[in-house]
C-alpha positions as CSV (number, residue, x, y, z in Angstrom):
1,M,70.8,17.4,179.1
2,N,71.2,21.3,180.3
3,T,74.3,22.8,181.2
4,T,73.7,22.8,184.7
5,D,73.4,18.7,184.3
6,L,76.4,18.5,182.4
7,I,78.6,20.6,185.2
8,I,77.2,18.1,188.0
9,G,78.2,15.0,186.2
10,I,81.3,16.7,185.6
11,A,81.8,17.3,189.1
12,G,80.9,13.5,190.3
13,E,83.6,12.2,188.0
14,H,86.1,14.4,189.3
15,L,84.9,13.4,193.2
16,V,85.1,9.5,192.2
17,C,88.5,9.9,190.4
18,A,90.0,12.1,193.4
19,D,88.4,9.4,195.8
20,L,89.9,6.3,194.2
21,L,93.3,8.1,193.8
22,A,93.2,8.9,197.6
23,Q,92.3,5.1,198.4
24,G,95.8,4.5,196.5
25,Y,94.4,3.2,193.1
26,A,95.7,4.4,189.6
27,A,92.6,6.0,188.6
28,F,91.9,8.7,185.4
29,M,89.4,10.1,183.6
30,A,88.4,8.4,180.0
31,S,87.8,10.1,177.1
32,Q,84.1,11.1,176.3
33,N,84.2,8.8,173.5
34,C,84.2,6.0,176.1
35,P,81.0,4.0,177.5
36,Y,82.4,4.8,180.8
37,D,83.6,7.7,182.9
38,V,86.9,6.6,185.1
39,A,89.0,4.0,184.4
40,V,91.4,2.4,187.4
41,Q,94.0,-0.2,187.3
42,V,93.6,-2.9,189.9
43,G,96.8,-5.1,189.6
44,N,97.2,-5.9,185.9
45,K,93.0,-5.0,185.3
46,L,91.6,-2.3,184.5
47,I,88.2,-1.6,186.2
48,R,85.5,0.9,184.1
49,V,83.4,3.1,186.0
50,Q,80.4,4.6,185.4
51,V,79.6,7.5,187.3
52,K,76.0,8.7,188.1
53,T,75.7,11.9,190.3
54,A,72.8,13.2,192.2
55,K,73.0,16.7,193.2
56,S,71.4,16.4,196.6
57,A,69.0,14.1,198.7
58,K,65.2,14.5,197.8
59,P,62.2,12.7,199.4
60,F,61.0,9.5,197.4
61,L,58.6,6.9,198.3
62,Q,59.7,3.6,199.8
63,K,57.7,0.5,199.1
64,R,55.4,0.7,202.1
65,Q,54.3,4.3,201.0
66,Q,56.5,6.0,203.3
67,H,58.4,9.1,202.1
68,I,62.2,8.8,203.0
69,V,64.7,11.5,202.1
70,G,67.5,10.2,200.1
71,Y,69.6,9.8,196.8
72,T,68.0,8.7,193.6
73,W,69.8,7.8,189.9
74,W,68.5,6.7,186.8
75,V,71.2,4.1,185.8
76,R,70.2,4.7,181.7
77,Q,71.8,6.9,178.9
78,G,71.2,8.7,176.0
79,K,69.2,12.1,175.5
80,G,66.3,11.6,178.0
81,G,67.5,8.2,179.5
82,R,66.0,6.4,176.8
83,R,68.3,3.4,176.9
84,S,69.9,0.9,178.9
85,Y,73.2,0.2,179.4
86,Q,74.9,-2.9,177.7
87,D,75.6,-5.6,180.0
88,D,79.5,-5.0,178.8
89,A,79.6,-1.1,178.9
90,F,81.1,-0.8,182.3
91,D,82.3,-2.8,185.5
92,V,81.2,-0.4,188.3
93,I,78.9,2.2,188.8
94,A,79.7,4.9,191.2
95,L,77.0,6.3,192.2
96,V,77.6,10.1,193.8
97,G,75.6,12.6,196.8
98,L,77.5,15.6,195.3
99,D,76.3,17.9,198.2
100,T,77.7,15.4,201.3
101,K,80.4,14.0,198.6
102,Q,79.8,10.5,199.6
103,I,80.1,7.7,196.8
104,A,78.7,4.3,196.7
105,Y,80.3,1.8,194.5
106,V,78.0,-1.0,192.8
107,G,79.3,-4.0,190.8
108,M,77.5,-4.5,187.5
109,G,75.8,-7.4,189.0
110,N,74.0,-5.6,191.4
111,V,72.9,-2.6,189.3
112,K,69.3,-1.6,189.1
113,Q,67.5,0.7,186.4
114,T,66.8,3.1,189.7
115,M,69.0,3.1,192.7
116,Q,68.1,4.8,195.9
117,I,70.2,5.4,199.2
118,P,68.5,7.1,202.3
119,V,70.1,9.9,203.8
120,S,72.2,8.9,207.2
121,G,69.5,8.4,209.8
122,Q,66.6,7.7,207.6
123,R,64.8,4.7,208.1
124,R,66.8,2.5,206.0
125,N,66.8,-1.6,204.8
126,A,70.0,-3.5,204.8
127,S,72.8,-2.8,202.5
128,K,71.5,1.1,201.9
129,A,73.9,3.3,203.1
130,F,77.0,4.8,201.2
131,S,79.3,2.7,203.5
132,D,77.9,-0.6,202.5
133,F,79.2,0.1,199.2
134,P,83.0,0.5,199.3
135,F,85.0,0.2,195.9
136,D,87.2,-2.8,196.7
137,E,83.9,-5.0,197.0
138,A,82.1,-4.0,193.7
139,F,84.6,-5.4,191.3
140,Q,85.1,-8.7,193.3
């Protein structure tokens, strides 16, 4: 990971923390030693959030071999993304589109190794917009 990638990742983490605070949740940045990036207190429960940040939207191929412009995240860890996350590493993943400051919150049970969300106005499948993934539905 180069310095620019690190800065983009940190910006995404801060954006998620600010978004959750603005929604009224008690959210704070986790230590670098944790397998998650942000912790959120919801009632008497701690929700662990892993943040993945895409700097900007780019073209990607849809199943029907059509190019769609959108965001892509690879949900893996370690240098070069060589390892999958353990099932209990976090509760929610926050997918950040940094250039538009949009965030999709996805529960661990719905996370795939590659996640994609088209930009607004592009042809899209059901449940494929940032607004389809609010935080309060991700950990239910």
